[in-house]
C-alpha positions in Angstrom: 21.5 32.5 40.2 22.3 31.9 43.9 19.1 31.5 45.9 18.3 32.7 49.5 16.9 30.0 51.7 15.4 29.8 55.2 17.3 27.4 57.4 14.5 24.8 57.5 14.3 24.5 53.7 18.1 24.6 53.4 18.4 21.6 55.7 16.2 19.7 53.3 18.0 20.8 50.2 21.5 22.3 49.9 22.6 21.3 53.4 21.4 17.7 53.1 24.2 15.3 52.5 23.8 12.9 49.6 25.9 9.7 49.3 28.5 9.7 46.5 26.5 7.3 44.4 23.4 9.4 44.6 24.9 12.7 43.6 23.0 14.1 40.6 25.0 13.6 37.4 25.1 16.7 35.2 23.4 16.3 31.9 26.7 17.2 30.1 28.4 14.2 31.8 25.6 11.9 30.9 25.7 13.0 27.3 29.4 12.6 27.2 29.1 9.0 28.4 26.4 8.3 25.8 28.6 9.8 23.1 31.6 7.7 24.1 30.0 4.4 24.8 26.9 4.4 22.8 24.7 3.5 25.8 23.6 5.3 29.0 26.1 3.8 31.5 26.4 5.0 35.1 29.8 6.5 36.1 30.5 3.4 38.1 29.9 1.2 35.1 32.3 3.3 33.1 34.9 3.0 35.8 34.4 -0.8 36.0 35.1 -1.1 32.3 38.3 1.0 32.4 39.8 -0.7 35.5 39.1 -4.2 34.2 40.7 -3.4 30.8 43.8 -1.8 32.4 44.2 -4.7 34.9 44.1 -7.2 32.0 45.9 -5.4 29.3 48.3 -2.9 30.9 49.9 -0.2 28.8 47.9 -1.0 25.7 44.6 -0.3 27.6 46.0 2.8 29.3 47.0 4.3 26.0 43.7 3.3 24.3 41.6 4.9 27.1 43.8 8.0 27.1 43.2 8.4 23.4 39.5 7.8 23.7 38.9 10.0 26.8 41.6 12.6 26.7 41.9 12.9 22.9 45.7 12.3 23.3 47.8 9.7 21.6 50.8 9.0 23.8 53.6 6.7 22.6 55.7 7.0 25.8 53.9 7.2 29.1 57.0 8.2 31.0 57.9 11.9 30.8 61.5 12.5 29.9 63.4 14.2 32.8 64.8 16.7 30.4 61.3 17.8 29.5 60.6 18.2 33.2 63.6 20.5 33.7 62.8 22.4 30.4 59.4 23.3 31.8 61.1 25.7 34.2 61.9 28.0 31.2 58.3 27.8 30.0 56.8 29.5 33.0 57.4 33.0 34.3 59.8 34.0 37.0 56.9 35.4 38.9 55.2 32.0 38.8 58.4 30.2 39.9 58.8 32.6 42.8 55.2 32.0 43.9 55.6 28.2 43.6 58.8 28.4 45.7 57.1 30.4 48.4 54.2 27.9 48.5 56.6 25.0 48.8 58.6 26.7 51.5 55.5 27.6 53.7 53.9 24.2 53.2 57.2 22.4 54.1 57.8 24.6 57.2 54.2 23.9 58.4 54.5 20.2 58.1 57.9 20.0 59.6 56.3 21.2 62.9 54.2 18.0 63.0 55.4 15.6 65.7 56.6 12.3 64.2 58.5 10.0 66.5 58.9 6.3 67.2 58.8 5.3 70.9 59.6 2.3 73.2 58.8 1.5 76.8 60.2 -1.0 79.3 57.3 -0.5 81.8 55.3 -3.6 80.6 58.2 -6.1 80.8 60.8 -6.3 78.1 60.5 -3.8 75.4 57.3 -2.6 73.6 56.8 0.2 71.3 55.9 1.6 67.9 58.3 2.2 65.0 57.4 4.8 62.4 58.3 4.0 58.8 57.5 6.1 55.7 55.4 4.4 53.0 57.8 3.0 50.4 56.1 4.1 47.2 53.2 6.5 46.7 51.3 7.8 43.7 50.1 11.3 43.3 47.2 12.0 40.9 47.2 15.7 39.9 44.5 17.2 37.7 46.2 19.0 34.8 43.8 19.0 31.9 41.5 22.0 31.5 42.6 23.5 34.9 46.1 22.3 35.9 46.6 22.4 39.7 50.2 22.8 40.7 49.0 23.7 44.1 47.6 20.2 44.6 51.0 18.8 43.7 52.7 20.9 46.3 50.1 20.1 49.0 50.5 16.4 48.5 54.2 16.0 47.6 55.6 18.2 50.4 54.1 16.3 53.3 55.2 13.1 51.7 58.8 14.4 51.5 58.7 15.6 55.1 57.5 12.1 56.0 60.5 10.6 54.2 58.7 8.7 51.4 61.5 7.5 49.1 59.5 6.9 45.9 56.9 9.5 44.7 55.2 8.8 41.4 53.3 11.6 39.7 50.5 10.9 37.2 48.8 13.8 35.4 46.6 14.0 32.3 47.6 15.8 29.1 46.2 19.0 27.9 43.8 18.4 25.0 45.4 21.0 22.8 49.1 20.2 23.3 48.9 16.5 24.2 51.4 17.2 27.0 51.2 17.8 30.8 50.9 21.5 31.5 54.3 23.1 31.8 53.4 24.6 35.2 52.8 21.1 36.6 56.2 19.9 35.3 57.9 23.0 36.5 56.5 22.4 40.0 57.7 18.8 39.8 61.1 20.0 38.9 61.2 22.4 41.9 60.1 19.5 44.1 62.8 17.2 42.7 60.3 14.7 41.3 61.4 12.6 38.4 59.1 9.6 37.9 56.2 11.2 36.0 53.7 9.6 33.7 51.3 11.3 31.3 47.9 9.8 31.9 44.7 10.8 33.7 41.3 9.7 34.7 40.3 6.3 36.0 42.9 4.7 33.7 45.6 6.5 35.7 44.3 5.2 39.0 44.2 1.7 37.5 47.7 1.9 36.2 49.3 2.9 39.5 47.1 0.5 41.5 47.6 -2.6 39.4 50.8 -1.8 37.6 51.6 -2.1 33.9 54.6 -3.0 31.8 55.8 0.6 32.2 54.5 1.6 35.6 55.3 -0.2 38.8 52.3 -0.2 41.2 52.3 2.0 44.3 51.4 1.3 47.9 49.0 4.3 48.4 47.3 6.7 46.1 46.8 10.4 46.8 45.3 13.4 45.1 42.0 14.9 44.0 40.1 14.2 40.9 36.6 14.2 39.3 33.9 11.7 40.0 35.4 9.0 37.8 38.8 9.3 39.6 37.1 9.1 43.0 35.1 6.0 42.0 38.2 4.4 40.7 40.1 5.0 43.9 37.2 3.5 45.9 37.3 0.4 43.8 41.1 -0.3 44.1 41.2 0.4 47.8 42.5 -2.7 49.6 44.9 -3.6 46.8 46.4 -0.2 47.5 45.8 2.4 50.1 44.0 5.7 49.3 44.0 9.1 51.0 40.3 9.6 50.9 37.2 9.5 48.7 37.2 13.1 47.7 33.8 14.4 46.8 33.1 17.8 45.1 34.8 20.7 46.9 32.8 22.8 49.3 33.0 26.0 51.3 30.7 27.3 54.0 31.0 31.0 55.0 29.4 32.1 58.3 29.1 35.9 58.2 27.4 38.6 60.3 26.5 42.2 59.4 30.1 43.3 59.8 31.2 41.2 56.8 32.1 42.8 53.5 29.5 41.5 51.0 31.9 41.9 48.0 34.5 39.8 49.8 32.0 37.1 50.8 30.7 37.0 47.2 34.2 36.7 45.8 34.9 33.8 48.2 31.7 32.0 47.1 32.5 32.4 43.5 36.1 31.2 44.0 34.6 27.9 45.3 31.9 27.7 42.6 34.4 27.8 39.8 36.1 24.5 40.7 33.4 22.3 39.0 29.7 21.9 38.4 29.2 19.9 41.6 31.1 22.4 43.9 29.1 23.8 46.8 29.4 27.4 48.0 27.2 28.2 51.0 26.7 31.3 53.1 25.1 31.1 56.5 24.1 34.4 58.0 21.5 35.9 60.5 21.7 39.2 58.5 19.1 39.4 55.7 20.5 42.7 54.5 23.9 41.0 54.1 22.3 38.1 52.3 20.7 40.4 49.8 23.9 42.4 49.3 25.9 39.2 48.7 23.4 37.9 46.3 23.6 41.1 44.3 27.5 41.0 44.4 27.5 37.4 43.1 25.3 38.4 40.2 27.6 41.3 39.4 31.0 39.6 39.9 30.1 36.5 37.9 29.8 38.5 34.8 33.5 39.2 34.8 34.6 35.6 35.5 36.0 33.3 32.7 34.4 30.1 34.2 31.0 31.6 34.4 29.3 28.6 32.9 30.6 26.3 35.5 29.8 28.7 38.3 26.2 29.1 37.2 25.6 25.4 37.4 27.3 24.9 40.8 25.6 28.0 42.3 22.2 26.8 41.1 22.4 23.2 42.1 24.4 22.8 45.3 25.0 26.3 46.6 22.9 29.0 48.3 22.5 31.7 51.0 20.8 30.6 54.2 19.2 32.9 56.7 19.7 31.6 60.2 18.1 32.6 63.5 21.5 33.7 64.9 25.2 32.8 64.7 24.7 29.9 67.1 22.3 28.3 64.6 24.7 29.0 61.8 27.5 27.1 63.6 25.1 24.3 64.4 24.1 23.9 60.8 27.8 24.1 59.8 28.7 21.3 62.3 26.0 19.1 60.9 27.1 19.8 57.3 30.8 19.3 58.3 32.3 21.3 55.4 35.7 21.0 53.8 36.3 24.7 54.4 34.6 26.8 57.1 35.2 30.6 56.8 34.3 32.8 59.7 33.6 36.4 58.5 32.2 37.7 61.8 33.1 40.3 64.4 34.6 37.8 66.8 35.7 34.8 64.8 38.0 33.3 67.5 35.1 33.0 70.0 32.9 31.5 67.3 35.6 29.0 66.3 35.5 27.4 69.8 32.0 26.1 68.9 33.1 24.4 65.7 33.3 20.6 66.0 33.5 19.4 62.4 35.3 21.1 59.5 38.4 20.3 57.4 39.8 23.7 58.0 38.6 26.8 59.9 39.5 30.1 58.3 39.5 32.8 61.0 38.4 36.3 59.9 38.1 37.9 56.5 41.9 38.2 56.0 42.3 34.5 56.3 40.2 33.7 53.2 40.0 30.2 51.9 41.9 30.9 48.6 45.1 31.6 50.7 44.6 28.1 52.1 44.3 26.7 48.6 47.8 28.0 47.7 50.1 29.3 50.2 49.0 29.5 53.9 50.8 26.3 55.0 48.4 23.4 55.8 47.6 21.1 52.9 44.5 22.1 51.0 43.6 18.4 50.6 40.8 18.3 53.1 37.9 16.0 53.9 34.7 16.5 51.8 31.2 15.1 51.7 30.7 15.4 55.5 33.7 13.2 56.3 35.2 16.1 58.3 33.1 14.6 61.1 35.8 11.8 61.4 38.6 12.6 58.9 41.5 15.1 58.9 43.2 17.2 56.3 46.1 15.5 54.5 49.2 15.6 56.7 52.5 13.9 57.4 50.8 11.0 59.2 49.1 10.0 56.0 52.5 9.1 54.5 53.8 6.8 57.3 52.7 3.6 58.8 53.3 2.3 62.3 54.9 -1.0 63.1 54.3 -2.4 66.6 57.5 -3.6 68.4 57.2 -6.6 70.8 60.3 -7.8 72.6 59.2 -9.4 75.9 61.6 -10.8 78.5 61.2 -14.4 79.7 59.7 -13.4 83.1 57.0 -11.4 81.4 56.2 -14.2 79.0 55.8 -16.7 81.9 53.6 -14.2 83.7 51.1 -13.4 80.9 51.1 -16.6 78.8 48.5 -18.4 81.0 46.1 -15.6 80.4 46.7 -15.8 76.7 46.0 -19.6 76.9 42.7 -18.9 78.7 41.6 -16.4 76.1 42.6 -18.7 73.2 40.6 -21.6 74.6 37.6 -19.2 75.1 37.8 -18.5 71.4 38.1 -22.2 70.5 41.6 -21.8 69.2 43.5 -24.7 70.8 46.5 -24.3 68.6 46.9 -20.8 69.9 46.6 -22.1 73.4 49.2 -24.8 72.8 51.7 -22.3 71.4 51.5 -20.4 74.7 51.5 -23.6 76.9 54.4 -25.2 75.2 56.7 -22.4 76.5 55.7 -22.8 80.1 
């Protein structure tokens, strides 16, 4: 099941970062590609075919790929607003209350983020930066085998706080019903979203990036997805913006001998159930804790419904690492730069000061990562694949763009234009130079 590693061997295996294109493709995915296409294509080749078809053939291609990949025949891609509102009666009041609390906390958190335009007259005339929300965004929300209303909240709420006027939701149908899961539609209703389309996978990314007869293209795409969705987002970047290239989800737990092994094991399994490529890693200097957590994982997994997925992710990309001390554990975590870093130690605040790379730090055993997934406040869309070294969790700034404001007065223009002329000539751009000289 979940193995125990020494730190040196872990650095060469489960803690070694692998480029997105080099990630091992599970046998089940390879077989699925072979069954669908009749040849052993790579995931990128699959995505290339889908994007090209949708770009050239619009709605017809979107519907054909949805039928082929999702097993769903959809006549009308657009979800009727009445169906969205009706979904509120298809989920329990307890679920609605939980969704409302999540929306409230996420909104209050993001409203604290500073977001202001500014101007200055200190450089002559007026200079500044004007903040504007992105006009039209697309949210891709997984909703097939495991619908994720939390991802909708974590993406839509910061967008609304930023003032984005047009939010488009795309989500795949459930294979059994052929419809978007009611809890996704109910969440959309609570958020006031109305432009919703029933489609998923790479074909959804293609549709909102290129536009079709039914769907008007967006300016930026947000939301998590599987490998095919991620590859599709990478390919359309430039034509449209993207939030990030989200890799498989990951959690690193640093724990000492004060940690509760049952709690640590539960946190690792919660991460492992996301998908077969998820990573759940424990770093600890305590070998007794490592052994206890290993036993707890073996016990608890027997009771979990997604056991098959967990077993693969725990075997391939997860593990327990014995470190020399907590300092080495933090050092390894900083090199790995995890999406989620959980500190289940006696003095988590002190240890957190040594963390330099993580999407989110979860301080202490009562701030467990699952609360961050759903209801704590910050968006759970966080950098993966080691990108936490340079990237940030999804926030309000991702939904705005900054426009530079230049309004120089005549005196300042006369003072600085000669230097502009000099630099233009140094670059061999005499038309640039003349445009400055002609005003002197």
